[in-house]
N, CA, C and O of each residue as an XYZ file, in Angstrom:
1000
protein
N      70.639     69.587     76.482
C      70.802     70.489     77.014
C      72.074     71.178     76.347
O      72.977     70.343     76.283
N      72.483     72.486     75.798
C      73.682     72.671     75.336
C      74.569     73.051     76.140
O      74.172     73.332     77.271
N      75.767     73.163     75.900
C      76.869     73.308     76.839
C      76.572     74.500     77.564
O      76.510     74.637     78.786
N      76.332     75.648     76.346
C      76.747     76.917     76.825
C      75.510     77.174     78.395
O      75.584     77.998     79.306
N      74.638     76.243     78.171
C      73.220     76.826     79.224
C      74.071     75.696     80.374
O      73.928     76.098     81.528
N      74.627     74.830     80.311
C      74.738     73.830     81.618
C      76.152     74.563     82.227
O      76.612     74.017     83.230
N      76.853     75.711     81.724
C      77.645     76.474     82.406
C      77.348     77.518     82.991
O      78.134     78.354     83.435
N      76.053     77.535     83.030
C      75.537     79.013     84.267
C      74.735     78.139     85.174
O      73.768     77.466     84.815
N      75.193     78.205     86.303
C      74.716     77.953     87.877
C      73.939     78.878     88.331
O      74.105     80.088     88.177
N      72.664     78.102     89.170
C      71.844     79.080     89.634
C      72.591     80.562     90.218
O      71.816     81.508     90.077
N      73.397     80.798     90.593
C      74.100     81.914     90.989
C      74.186     82.863     90.058
O      74.222     84.035     90.433
N      74.245     82.486     88.406
C      74.202     83.600     87.543
C      75.418     83.589     87.326
O      75.640     84.418     86.443
N      76.661     82.924     87.768
C      77.761     83.511     87.225
C      78.309     82.039     86.330
O      78.152     80.878     86.710
N      78.788     82.368     85.420
C      79.050     81.432     84.433
C      80.451     80.250     85.171
O      81.284     80.738     85.934
N      80.494     78.916     84.840
C      81.343     78.248     85.367
C      82.772     78.563     84.741
O      83.827     78.468     85.369
N      82.653     78.946     83.435
C      84.083     79.360     82.912
C      84.610     80.502     83.430
O      85.739     80.836     83.070
N      84.065     81.093     84.128
C      84.849     82.663     84.572
C      85.472     82.424     85.823
O      84.581     82.606     86.653
N      86.407     82.148     86.345
C      86.781     82.339     87.733
C      86.619     83.519     88.608
O      86.928     84.607     88.123
N      86.153     83.469     89.903
C      86.095     84.734     91.026
C      87.186     84.817     91.760
O      87.585     83.751     92.229
N      87.910     85.975     92.046
C      89.004     85.923     93.444
C      88.258     86.033     94.354
O      87.201     86.659     94.271
N      88.784     85.273     95.700
C      88.226     85.055     96.865
C      89.493     84.853     97.624
O      90.518     84.336     97.181
N      89.281     85.359     98.910
C      90.212     85.208    100.194
C      89.575     83.813    100.438
O      88.374     83.589    100.284
N      90.607     82.785    100.884
C      90.218     81.580    101.656
C      90.722     81.274    102.727
O      91.940     81.099    102.751
N      89.793     81.085    104.172
C      90.323     81.010    105.274
C      89.449     79.113    105.376
O      88.230     78.960    105.285
N      90.498     77.893    105.582
C      90.103     76.873    106.177
C      90.408     76.566    107.359
O      91.356     77.226    107.785
N      89.889     75.660    108.221
C      89.649     75.628    109.716
C      89.665     74.123    109.584
O      89.194     73.437    108.678
N      90.469     73.661    110.952
C      89.959     72.146    111.134
C      90.284     72.192    112.468
O      91.127     72.960    112.933
N      89.506     71.224    113.237
C      89.618     70.899    114.721
C      90.415     69.689    114.845
O      90.407     68.789    114.005
N      91.007     69.689    115.765
C      92.527     69.014    115.989
C      91.598     67.873    116.957
O      90.720     68.046    117.802
N      92.360     66.438    116.296
C      91.822     65.448    117.102
C      90.490     64.865    117.051
O      90.122     63.877    117.685
N      89.607     65.753    116.021
C      88.333     65.133    116.246
C      88.069     63.690    115.718
O      87.221     62.928    116.183
N      88.717     63.483    114.921
C      88.562     61.712    114.705
C      88.689     60.474    116.063
O      88.443     59.269    116.126
N      89.171     61.438    116.981
C      89.260     60.301    118.058
C      88.363     60.335    119.148
O      88.367     59.721    120.215
N      87.286     61.506    118.482
C      86.036     61.484    119.629
C      84.839     60.711    119.211
O      84.910     60.285    118.058
N      83.830     60.445    119.822
C      82.729     59.828    119.712
C      81.774     60.914    118.963
O      82.047     62.103    119.124
N      80.516     60.502    118.042
C      79.979     61.281    117.413
C      79.166     62.193    118.178
O      78.816     63.211    117.579
N      78.770     62.041    119.432
C      78.093     62.996    119.678
C      79.117     64.256    120.230
O      78.830     65.446    120.101
N      80.001     63.895    120.683
C      81.241     64.961    121.009
C      81.646     65.341    119.775
O      81.722     66.550    119.993
N      82.003     65.199    118.493
C      82.169     65.527    117.103
C      81.037     66.955    117.074
O      81.393     68.125    116.931
N      79.980     66.586    117.207
C      78.830     67.189    117.153
C      79.006     68.634    118.149
O      78.735     69.764    117.744
N      79.512     68.310    119.505
C      79.423     69.509    120.173
C      80.591     70.214    119.997
O      80.625     71.366    120.428
N      81.782     69.640    119.318
C      83.093     70.612    118.711
C      82.633     71.145    117.446
O      83.277     72.141    117.116
N      81.547     70.738    116.471
C      81.045     71.492    115.488
C      80.611     72.816    116.176
O      81.274     73.844    116.035
N      79.379     72.758    116.990
C      78.816     73.802    117.461
C      79.622     74.760    118.187
O      79.380     75.967    118.155
N      80.642     74.213    118.886
C      81.558     75.283    119.494
C      82.622     75.918    118.309
O      82.911     77.109    118.420
N      83.008     75.398    117.561
C      83.670     75.821    116.043
C      82.957     76.888    115.834
O      83.292     78.005    116.228
N      81.565     76.549    114.980
C      81.044     77.603    114.680
C      80.671     78.474    115.277
O      80.813     79.569    114.731
N      80.128     78.454    116.436
C      80.060     79.579    117.686
C      80.752     80.623    117.395
O      80.415     81.756    117.053
N      82.204     79.919    117.640
C      83.456     80.902    117.953
C      83.833     81.561    116.834
O      84.480     82.598    116.975
N      83.443     81.006    115.286
C      83.988     81.853    114.246
C      82.783     82.988    114.292
O      82.972     84.167    113.993
N      81.831     82.575    114.609
C      80.678     83.307    114.660
C      81.253     84.750    115.189
O      81.474     85.767    114.533
N      81.395     84.542    116.365
C      81.653     85.521    117.218
C      82.880     86.429    116.490
O      82.704     87.586    116.107
N      83.853     85.868    116.400
C      85.058     86.268    115.811
C      84.679     87.458    114.552
O      85.068     88.625    114.532
N      83.819     86.775    113.555
C      83.514     87.363    112.372
C      82.814     88.761    112.905
O      83.237     89.865    112.562
N      81.697     88.574    113.782
C      81.028     89.794    114.191
C      81.828     90.760    114.938
O      81.448     91.928    114.864
N      82.970     90.477    115.717
C      83.561     91.170    116.591
C      84.382     91.982    115.616
O      84.721     93.112    115.968
N      84.797     91.451    114.224
C      85.652     91.991    113.554
C      84.895     92.601    112.203
O      85.483     92.967    111.185
N      83.448     92.626    112.426
C      83.054     93.594    111.495
C      82.701     93.019    110.281
O      82.545     93.749    109.302
N      82.540     91.709    110.194
C      82.460     91.199    108.782
C      81.048     90.339    108.778
O      80.739     89.368    109.468
N      80.287     91.051    107.741
C      78.908     90.535    107.739
C      78.798     89.324    106.359
O      79.659     89.064    105.518
N      77.865     88.935    106.468
C      77.178     87.820    105.332
C      77.436     88.391    103.906
O      77.712     87.604    103.000
N      77.363     89.630    103.689
C      77.639     90.223    102.494
C      79.179     90.241    101.896
O      79.469     90.628    100.763
N      79.997     89.805    102.763
C      81.579     89.789    102.430
C      81.693     88.300    102.409
O      82.762     87.896    101.953
N      80.599     87.131    102.905
C      81.150     85.849    102.615
C      80.229     85.029    101.613
O      79.038     85.339    101.640
N      80.513     84.284    100.960
C      79.638     82.935    100.680
C      79.433     82.105    101.532
O      79.847     82.234    102.684
N      78.660     80.961    101.058
C      77.942     80.434    102.295
C      79.159     79.282    102.946
O      80.035     78.870    102.186
N      79.122     78.932    104.062
C      80.368     78.210    104.449
C      80.160     76.956    103.733
O      79.127     76.610    103.160
N      81.477     76.186    103.852
C      81.463     74.914    103.131
C      82.073     74.046    104.262
O      83.233     74.168    104.654
N      81.156     73.142    104.753
C      81.486     72.592    105.667
C      82.228     71.372    105.541
O      81.860     70.778    104.527
N      82.999     70.849    106.076
C      84.223     69.649    105.891
C      84.115     68.563    106.798
O      84.916     67.629    106.759
N      82.909     68.635    107.847
C      82.869     67.471    109.045
C      83.299     67.967    110.065
O      82.486     68.589    110.750
N      84.451     67.890    110.445
C      85.573     68.431    111.577
C      86.115     69.753    111.438
O      86.975     70.119    112.239
N      85.716     70.524    110.512
C      85.871     71.868    109.790
C      85.366     72.575    108.867
O      84.296     72.163    108.418
N      85.760     73.447    108.464
C      84.973     74.774    107.509
C      85.994     75.457    106.423
O      87.189     75.660    106.636
N      85.282     75.772    105.209
C      86.128     76.720    104.269
C      85.229     77.797    104.246
O      84.037     77.646    103.975
N      85.803     79.003    104.550
C      84.924     80.156    104.499
C      85.733     80.819    103.445
O      86.963     80.786    103.415
N      84.817     81.549    102.403
C      85.392     82.385    101.145
C      84.890     83.512    101.462
O      83.755     83.746    101.875
N      85.922     84.367    101.226
C      85.590     85.988    101.621
C      85.738     86.781     99.814
O      86.596     86.593     98.952
N      84.384     87.754     99.812
C      84.440     88.096     98.446
C      85.639     89.460     98.543
O      86.075     89.911     99.602
N      85.982     89.909     97.256
C      86.782     90.834     97.546
C      86.033     92.314     97.753
O      85.278     92.788     96.904
N      86.346     92.935     98.955
C      85.853     93.999     99.357
C      86.888     94.980    100.065
O      87.747     94.548    100.834
N      86.728     96.549     99.707
C      87.742     97.034    100.569
C      87.516     97.208    102.227
O      88.200     97.757    103.092
N      86.522     96.646    102.257
C      86.071     96.622    103.912
C      86.672     95.367    104.530
O      86.779     95.257    105.751
N      87.191     94.113    103.403
C      87.575     93.036    104.113
C      88.680     93.079    103.268
O      88.580     92.461    102.208
N      89.861     93.763    103.544
C      91.106     93.404    103.145
C      91.878     92.084    103.726
O      91.398     91.761    104.812
N      92.721     91.410    103.386
C      93.637     90.272    103.665
C      94.244     91.120    105.120
O      94.195     90.396    106.114
N      94.688     92.249    105.326
C      95.476     92.529    106.672
C      94.533     92.467    107.562
O      94.772     92.063    108.700
N      92.871     93.002    107.029
C      91.653     92.776    108.188
C      92.034     91.352    108.567
O      92.507     91.169    109.689
N      91.871     90.323    107.728
C      91.523     88.716    108.245
C      92.702     88.460    108.888
O      92.634     88.076    110.056
N      93.654     88.580    108.423
C      95.126     88.306    109.244
C      95.376     89.285    110.500
O      95.791     88.725    111.514
N      95.186     90.596    110.555
C      95.446     91.056    111.719
C      94.838     91.239    112.807
O      95.323     91.513    113.905
N      93.236     91.016    112.375
C      92.136     91.074    113.210
C      91.406     89.856    113.544
O      91.311     89.339    114.657
N      90.812     89.393    112.250
C      90.054     88.022    112.607
C      90.635     86.835    113.313
O      90.102     86.234    114.246
N      91.785     86.569    112.762
C      92.737     85.664    113.325
C      93.147     85.917    114.881
O      93.145     85.007    115.710
N      93.428     86.990    115.116
C      94.048     87.232    116.704
C      92.660     87.118    117.594
O      92.662     86.631    118.725
N      91.600     87.572    117.014
C      90.396     87.447    117.815
C      90.069     86.042    117.994
O      90.124     85.538    119.116
N      89.656     85.225    116.735
C      89.602     83.698    116.981
C      90.487     83.251    118.108
O      90.201     82.971    119.272
N      91.536     83.254    117.526
C      92.721     83.146    119.028
C      92.025     83.275    120.737
O      91.916     82.535    121.715
N      91.709     84.512    120.409
C      91.272     84.825    122.161
C      90.225     84.510    122.542
O      89.991     84.612    123.746
N      89.155     83.980    121.580
C      88.231     83.504    121.638
C      88.053     82.061    122.415
O      87.365     81.761    123.391
N      89.102     81.154    121.453
C      89.568     79.777    121.756
C      90.418     79.907    123.494
O      90.157     79.252    124.503
N      91.263     80.790    123.335
C      91.872     80.833    125.028
C      90.426     80.696    126.043
O      90.125     79.849    126.884
N      89.741     81.857    125.580
C      88.852     82.206    126.429
C      88.068     80.822    126.844
O      88.077     80.345    127.979
N      87.394     80.276    125.714
C      86.538     78.928    125.809
C      87.526     78.038    126.288
O      87.037     77.098    126.915
N      88.794     78.029    126.193
C      89.307     76.763    127.031
C      89.719     76.885    128.280
O      90.054     75.865    128.883
N      89.763     77.860    128.768
C      90.197     78.475    130.238
C      88.678     78.418    130.875
O      88.710     78.241    132.093
N      87.537     78.513    130.393
C      86.152     78.379    131.457
C      85.589     77.014    130.829
O      84.646     76.608    131.509
N      85.890     76.154    129.702
C      84.951     74.872    129.594
C      85.579     73.962    131.162
O      86.671     73.976    131.730
N      84.248     73.221    131.446
C      84.536     72.034    132.560
C      85.054     71.185    132.054
O      86.026     70.719    132.648
N      84.671     70.598    130.763
C      84.924     68.986    130.269
C      86.139     69.403    129.590
O      86.070     70.458    128.961
N      87.164     68.813    129.601
C      88.490     68.684    129.091
C      88.455     68.387    127.235
O      89.147     68.910    126.361
N      87.188     67.183    127.109
C      87.183     66.942    125.793
C      86.493     68.014    124.987
O      86.501     67.821    123.771
N      85.900     69.100    125.421
C      85.308     70.024    124.814
C      86.283     71.129    124.763
O      85.858     72.251    124.488
N      87.718     70.925    125.026
C      88.510     72.089    124.317
C      88.781     71.967    123.165
O      88.892     70.843    122.675
N      88.939     72.983    122.511
C      88.920     73.034    121.162
C      90.470     73.843    120.743
O      90.835     74.916    121.223
N      91.182     73.073    119.800
C      92.532     73.842    119.114
C      92.353     73.568    117.481
O      91.984     72.522    116.948
N      92.719     74.801    116.863
C      92.365     74.641    115.591
C      93.633     74.582    114.994
O      94.665     74.720    115.650
N      93.601     74.323    113.405
C      94.466     74.627    112.592
C      93.876     75.255    111.627
O      92.995     74.669    110.997
N      94.243     76.604    111.303
C      93.866     77.737    110.153
C      94.445     78.013    109.024
O      95.575     78.473    109.191
N      94.026     77.886    107.628
C      95.114     78.000    106.473
C      94.566     79.423    106.098
O      93.349     79.582    106.188
N      95.352     80.479    105.684
C      94.727     81.583    104.804
C      95.658     81.561    103.313
O      96.836     81.222    103.206
N      95.079     81.856    102.629
C      95.167     81.565    101.003
C      94.404     82.228    100.220
O      93.398     82.702    100.749
N      94.589     82.448     98.933
C      93.762     83.548     98.282
C      93.965     83.146     96.682
O      95.093     82.778     96.353
N      93.073     83.192     95.819
C      92.944     82.910     94.768
C      91.966     82.934     93.322
O      91.098     83.805     93.279
N      92.062     82.268     92.492
C      90.473     82.266     91.775
C      89.915     80.831     92.089
O      90.623     79.844     92.292
N      88.474     80.860     92.099
C      87.754     79.948     92.309
C      86.865     80.185     91.290
O      86.663     81.195     90.616
N      86.164     78.647     91.282
C      84.843     78.349     90.550
C      83.738     78.217     91.442
O      83.803     77.822     92.607
N      82.404     78.684     90.624
C      81.300     78.215     91.385
C      80.339     77.592     90.175
O      79.946     78.160     89.156
N      80.048     75.986     90.714
C      79.426     75.348     89.549
C      77.920     75.451     89.907
O      77.151     74.857     89.151
N      77.465     76.036     90.821
C      76.109     75.681     91.409
C      76.289     74.738     92.757
O      75.900     75.140     93.853
N      76.825     73.628     92.600
C      76.726     72.479     93.285
C      77.790     73.051     94.798
O      77.502     72.781     95.964
N      79.071     73.907     94.333
C      79.605     74.635     95.422
C      81.056     75.055     94.715
O      81.307     74.735     93.554
N      81.954     75.788     95.526
C      83.351     76.134     95.048
C      84.605     74.947     94.766
O      84.782     73.972     95.496
N      85.406     75.265     93.557
C      86.255     74.155     93.091
C      87.631     75.172     92.750
O      87.538     76.394     92.638
N      88.555     74.610     92.651
C      89.625     75.129     91.824
C      91.151     74.974     92.482
O      91.200     74.818     93.703
N      92.121     75.001     91.896
C      93.504     74.851     92.255
C      94.007     75.476     93.622
O      94.794     75.025     94.454
N      93.280     76.684     93.579
C      93.759     77.120     95.017
C      92.721     77.088     95.833
O      92.616     78.030     96.618
N      91.858     76.179     95.855
C      90.987     75.905     97.118
C      91.723     74.304     97.441
O      91.629     73.775     98.548
N      92.400     73.713     96.359
C      93.153     72.574     96.339
C      94.417     72.633     97.654
O      94.668     71.840     98.562
N      94.883     73.630     97.355
C      96.034     74.222     97.859
C      96.190     74.816     99.397
O      97.159     74.763    100.155
N      95.048     75.326     99.554
C      94.449     75.596    101.022
C      93.980     74.387    101.868
O      93.931     74.473    103.095
N      93.633     73.249    101.195
C      93.162     71.995    101.985
C      94.328     71.310    102.064
O      94.641     70.745    103.112
N      95.102     71.277    100.975
C      96.330     70.297    101.267
C      97.022     70.656    102.375
O      97.291     69.890    103.300
N      97.377     72.031    102.293
C      97.867     72.753    103.595
C      97.372     72.534    104.900
O      98.068     72.455    105.912
N      95.763     72.412    104.819
C      95.393     72.302    106.491
C      95.740     70.972    106.450
O      96.564     70.775    107.342
N      95.447     69.739    105.697
C      95.844     68.685    106.158
C      97.030     67.804    106.189
O      97.179     66.589    106.319
N      98.103     69.157    105.972
C      99.476     68.345    105.828
C      99.973     67.896    107.456
O      99.946     68.595    108.469
N     100.315     66.822    107.330
C     101.193     65.973    108.516
C     102.092     67.176    109.400
O     101.960     67.393    110.605
N     102.956     67.826    108.542
C     103.559     69.084    109.184
C     102.787     69.760    110.593
O     103.056     69.842    111.792
N     101.540     70.232    109.578
C     101.042     71.563    110.328
C     100.146     70.909    110.982
O      99.127     71.575    111.165
N     100.116     69.479    111.564
C      99.339     68.772    112.197
C     100.084     68.511    113.730
O      99.613     68.555    114.866
N     101.490     68.213    113.215
C     102.962     68.439    114.404
C     102.629     69.255    114.461
O     101.674     69.293    115.236
N     102.957     70.502    113.861
C     103.086     71.950    114.352
C     102.260     72.170    115.656
O     102.755     72.498    116.734
N     100.790     71.922    115.393
C     100.104     72.413    116.349
C     100.134     71.453    117.782
O      99.943     71.917    118.906
N     100.446     69.865    117.446
C     100.807     69.444    118.712
C     101.956     69.964    119.257
O     101.906     70.069    120.482
N     103.011     70.334    118.717
C     104.310     71.180    119.437
C     103.861     72.047    120.121
O     104.175     72.118    121.309
N     103.010     72.925    119.544
C     102.499     74.255    120.205
C     101.598     73.914    121.676
O     100.412     74.160    121.896
N     102.384     73.411    122.372
C     101.014     72.819    123.413
C     100.476     73.788    124.128
O      99.604     73.533    124.958
N     100.996     75.249    123.871
C     100.403     76.192    125.018
C      99.519     77.159    123.881
O      99.142     78.292    124.181
N      99.273     76.590    122.655
C      98.811     77.656    121.817
C      97.617     76.850    121.361
O      97.722     75.683    120.982
N      96.343     77.594    121.417
C      95.087     76.796    120.663
C      94.750     77.012    119.111
O      93.730     76.513    118.636
N      95.692     77.818    118.285
C      95.469     78.004    117.137
C      96.975     77.950    116.523
O      97.860     78.548    117.135
N      97.330     77.136    115.140
C      98.343     77.777    114.555
C      97.810     78.280    113.005
O      96.833     77.924    112.346
N      98.622     79.019    112.797
C      98.313     79.638    111.337
C      99.058     79.420    110.415
O     100.266     79.649    110.485
N      98.325     78.815    109.119
C      99.457     78.711    107.842
C      99.197     79.639    106.954
O      97.996     79.724    106.698
N      99.914     80.403    106.360
C      99.981     81.238    105.220
C     100.422     80.549    103.740
O     101.172     79.579    103.642
N     100.061     80.957    103.094
C     100.402     80.357    101.567
C     101.533     81.008    101.108
O     101.906     82.020    101.702
N     102.183     80.562    100.081
C     103.422     81.628     99.477
C     102.873     82.904     99.437
O     103.233     83.898    100.068
N     101.863     82.769     98.544
C     101.173     84.124     97.745
C     101.048     85.255     98.858
O     101.534     86.386     98.880
N     100.264     84.607     99.752
C     100.279     85.421    101.114
C     101.312     85.953    101.840
O     101.169     87.003    102.467
N     102.378     85.313    101.820
C     103.606     85.786    102.547
C     103.993     86.321    101.489
O     104.898     86.843    102.139
N     104.192     86.734    100.362
C     104.824     87.361     99.419
C     104.163     88.697     99.228
O     104.875     89.696     99.132
N     102.922     88.784     99.169
C     101.974     90.069     98.966
C     101.573     90.819    100.046
O     101.035     91.918     99.909
N     101.872     90.126    101.479
C     101.424     90.660    102.735
C     102.219     90.680    103.823
O     102.437     91.713    104.456
N     102.682     89.599    104.100
C     103.916     89.498    105.488
C     104.826     90.154    104.745
O     104.887     91.368    104.938
N     105.617     89.636    103.872
C     107.001     90.210    103.522
C     107.093     91.789    103.430
O     108.187     92.304    103.663
N     106.229     92.426    103.169
C     105.919     93.847    103.469
C     105.612     94.622    104.748
O     105.635     95.845    104.882
N     105.331     93.730    105.632
C     105.321     94.058    107.068
C     103.844     94.866    107.286
O     103.664     95.786    108.084
N     102.904     94.324    106.433
C     101.711     95.079    106.834
C     100.987     94.701    108.117
O     100.442     95.528    108.848
N     101.024     93.273    108.356
C     100.435     93.008    109.382
C     101.462     91.915    110.373
O     102.302     91.307    109.709
N     101.455     91.685    111.598
C     102.359     90.878    112.445
C     101.454     89.745    112.660
O     100.411     90.015    113.254
N     101.663     88.400    112.257
C     100.686     87.639    112.450
C     101.335     86.853    113.553
O     100.665     85.864    113.847
N     102.450     86.996    114.259
C     103.304     85.916    115.056
C     103.966     85.278    115.054
O     103.708     84.543    114.101
N     104.991     84.884    115.625
C     106.208     84.125    115.298
C     105.914     83.012    114.664
O     104.976     82.263    114.935
N     107.093     82.817    113.393
C     107.171     81.597    112.461
C     107.599     80.675    113.241
O     108.433     81.038    114.071
N     107.170     79.163    113.238
C     107.468     77.834    113.613
C     108.091     76.936    112.960
O     108.882     76.181    113.527
N     107.822     76.869    111.597
C     108.415     76.449    110.219
C     107.829     76.536    109.123
O     106.708     77.038    109.048
N     108.363     76.148    108.260
C     107.737     76.130    106.737
C     106.919     74.225    106.251
O     107.102     73.211    106.924
N     106.408     74.277    105.461
C     105.620     73.053    105.061
C     105.843     73.199    103.464
O     106.288     74.129    102.791
N     105.301     71.755    103.081
C     105.452     71.621    101.324
C     104.141     70.583    101.033
O     103.928     69.632    101.785
N     103.635     70.755    100.334
C     102.844     70.098     99.864
C     102.658     70.058     97.938
O     102.984     71.037     97.266
N     102.154     68.906     97.371
C     102.532     68.816     96.035
C     100.718     68.854     95.787
O      99.905     68.169     96.408
N     100.444     69.771     94.798
C      99.082     69.839     94.167
C      99.273     69.797     92.884
O     100.257     70.489     92.627
N      98.822     69.327     91.938
C      99.016     69.282     90.213
C     100.284     69.211     89.932
O     100.741     69.968     89.074
N     101.266     68.112     90.727
C     102.537     67.863     90.314
C     103.345     69.312     90.420
O     104.303     69.493     89.669
N     103.031     70.119     91.161
C     103.857     71.375     91.723
C     103.921     71.254     93.139
O     103.053     70.588     93.704
N     104.921     71.859     93.861
C     105.281     72.152     95.291
C     104.737     73.337     95.517
O     104.830     74.339     94.808
N     103.941     73.154     96.912
C     103.308     74.772     97.208
C     103.961     74.503     98.618
O     104.226     73.427     99.154
N     104.133     75.730     99.037
C     104.477     76.007    100.281
C     103.706     76.953    101.302
O     102.809     77.721    100.954
N     104.176     76.798    102.634
C     103.412     77.146    103.575
C     104.155     77.365    104.454
O     105.123     76.640    104.683
N     103.760     78.776    105.372
C     104.826     79.084    106.618
C     103.618     78.930    107.603
O     102.458     79.263    107.360
N     104.104     78.353    108.784
C     103.499     78.191    109.944
C     103.528     79.231    111.321
O     104.571     79.351    111.964
N     102.678     79.729    111.578
C     102.913     81.132    112.736
C     101.746     80.862    113.670
O     100.573     80.581    113.424
N     102.550     81.066    115.075
C     101.640     81.316    116.166
C     101.045     82.786    116.703
O     101.504     83.653    117.446
N      99.818     82.638    115.971
C      99.031     84.133    116.229
C      98.907     84.401    117.796
O      98.669     83.598    118.699
N      99.171     85.944    117.850
C      99.099     86.595    119.398
C      97.708     86.770    119.500
O      97.135     87.407    118.616
N      97.120     86.329    120.384
C      95.644     86.096    120.961
C      95.419     88.089    120.995
O      96.228     88.878    121.483
N      94.177     88.417    120.364
C      93.683     89.880    120.270
C      93.623     90.278    122.002
O      93.198     89.383    122.734
N      93.971     91.377    122.537
C      93.625     92.040    123.800
C      92.543     92.596    123.505
O      92.200     93.075    122.424
N      91.710     92.508    124.971
C      90.753     93.245    125.185
C      90.248     94.854    124.307
O      89.131     95.170    123.897
N      91.465     95.573    124.252
C      91.393     96.996    124.041
C      91.867     97.039    122.359
O      92.056     98.094    121.755
N      92.023     95.585    121.715
C      92.313     95.882    120.318
C      90.710     95.499    119.761
O      90.455     95.463    118.557
N      89.805     95.256    120.698
C      88.450     95.035    119.962
C      88.172     96.305    119.047
O      88.719     97.407    119.066
N      87.164     95.817    118.249
C      86.956     96.925    117.053
C      86.005     97.931    117.610
O      85.285     97.599    118.551
N      85.948     99.008    117.159
C      84.611     99.962    117.936
C      83.473     99.961    117.215
O      83.276     99.808    116.010
N      82.656    100.181    118.249
C      81.023     99.863    117.601
C      80.641    100.137    116.351
O      79.911     99.394    115.694
N      81.243    101.525    115.838
C      81.030    101.847    114.470
C      81.496    101.034    113.562
O      81.042    101.315    112.453
N      82.250    100.098    113.565
C      82.516     99.065    112.728
C      81.714     98.018    112.579
O      81.812     97.295    111.587
N      80.765     97.787    113.603
C      79.836     96.562    113.705
C      78.953     96.670    112.885
O      78.591     97.842    112.791
N      78.431     96.000    112.241
C      77.443     95.623    110.805
C      76.259     94.568    111.450
O      76.176     93.969    112.522
N      75.496     94.644    110.387
C      74.111     93.873    110.656
C      74.554     92.541    111.165
O      75.669     92.161    110.809
N      73.829     91.766    111.959
C      74.046     90.526    113.045
C      74.306     89.466    111.509
O      73.525     89.552    110.561
N      75.385     88.614    111.502
C      75.767     87.913    110.701
C      75.016     86.445    110.236
O      74.860     85.494    111.002
N      74.572     86.481    108.745
C      74.036     85.441    108.416
C      74.442     84.004    107.848
O      73.791     82.966    107.740
N      75.573     84.284    107.571
C      76.518     83.415    106.730
C      77.188     82.114    107.346
O      77.764     81.284    106.641
N      77.050     82.000    108.866
C      78.035     81.022    109.495
C      76.782     80.139    109.618
O      75.624     80.558    109.618
N      77.264     78.563    109.748
C      76.129     78.074    109.337
C      75.996     76.843    110.523
O      77.012     76.255    110.892
N      74.861     76.562    110.997
C      74.495     75.967    111.968
C      73.024     75.389    112.095
O      72.224     76.142    111.540
N      72.553     74.494    112.550
C      71.210     73.815    112.579
C      70.358     75.108    113.500
O      70.937     76.012    114.104
N      69.352     74.979    113.446
C      68.251     76.136    114.015
C      68.094     75.644    115.633
O      67.554     74.542    115.542
N      68.241     75.843    116.594
C      68.152     75.225    117.651
C      66.690     75.544    118.613
O      66.136     76.623    118.406
N      66.283     74.905    119.316
C      64.738     75.515    119.738
C      65.047     76.163    120.725
O      66.163     76.125    121.243
N      63.922     76.970    121.185
C      64.265     78.309    122.210
C      64.955     77.592    123.645
O      65.821     78.194    124.280
N      64.599     76.636    123.933
C      65.054     76.227    125.582
C      66.690     75.666    125.477
O      67.433     75.385    126.418
N      66.988     75.604    123.965
C      68.624     74.889    123.866
C      69.472     76.045    123.619
O      70.692     75.900    123.703
N      68.925     77.278    123.298
C      69.878     78.674    123.385
C      70.506     78.912    124.368
O      69.934     78.948    125.457
N      71.814     79.132    124.252
C      72.489     79.988    125.439
C      72.208     81.509    125.811
O      72.575     82.404    125.050
N      71.593     81.755    126.922
C      71.375     82.992    127.257
C      72.455     83.936    126.797
O      73.673     83.773    126.872
N      71.739     85.018    126.276
C      72.909     86.356    125.860
C      73.694     86.008    124.684
O      74.618     86.789    124.453
N      73.531     84.851    123.738
C      74.240     84.537    122.755
C      73.277     84.674    121.697
O      72.164     84.187    121.897
N      73.574     85.408    120.311
C      72.537     84.936    119.158
C      72.314     84.281    118.374
O      73.222     83.910    117.630
N      71.030     83.855    118.197
C      71.117     82.339    117.348
C      72.006     82.202    115.980
O      72.214     82.998    115.065
N      72.455     80.829    116.227
C      73.002     80.574    114.789
C      72.049     80.339    113.455
O      70.866     80.000    113.413
N      72.733     80.561    112.657
C      71.640     80.192    111.750
C      71.832     78.779    110.288
O      72.881     78.201    110.004
N      71.061     78.665    109.916
C      70.857     77.286    109.128
C      72.042     77.197    107.948
O      72.811     78.133    107.728
N      72.065     76.158    107.354
C      73.345     76.171    106.394
C      73.122     76.778    105.113
O      74.057     76.983    104.340
N      71.641     77.148    104.782
C      71.521     77.911    103.743
C      71.243     79.325    103.915
O      70.497     79.953    103.163
N      71.915     79.872    105.021
C      71.938     80.869    105.256
C      70.707     81.471    105.769
O      70.913     82.680    105.878
N      69.402     81.139    106.169
C      68.567     81.690    106.535
C      68.237     81.352    108.035
O      68.568     80.293    108.570
N      67.574     82.330    108.630
C      67.315     82.217    109.915
C      66.304     81.007    110.395
O      66.034     80.865    111.588
């Protein structure tokens, strides 16, 4: 097979050409200390809360690549679109997710099912080779997410269910200009990627208030991008929309 043919994945996009994406990586705190059945429950809760936050923010499957599952976390790649600017993700999606986490943790009966998240927001150029996405900017997001300093920041923020790390690029292009307020900054972190020091800033987002919920006109078709195994009818929670399979199908 020629090299040229091998560079065209099933998506139809050339591996050679990078595509811009907003990158959101999420990880559940302390999942390695839980049993496998408990990890499964935490994964279900994480995906369900992300589903609700995306739906409430008006983000549809058309704006997302298929989620990249990371075991105790997930990576979401948002396609460039005027409907989903970085300010929407930072100013509405993250506060909505924080509010849903607070609501969940306040109502769950079993302490082991309380969920706290580390979240990283970055943006850059990525490649798709048909098996998945890769590239330096994905490496940056993942290194920041797994930074010991970020894990310590969440542990120190005992009253918060979520800490948000923004990359230096997001800080320079969005936060510095005052487009959104993402909550107080608590520390900066540094990671090494490809022999370069890359920095991030840890913030404590303020959960969204009820009156900040988006109007109905913003809501789109049911989201089909967030992945989860199909559930039998008797296992579904009343009043909740069904989650979807990993390949995006119902």
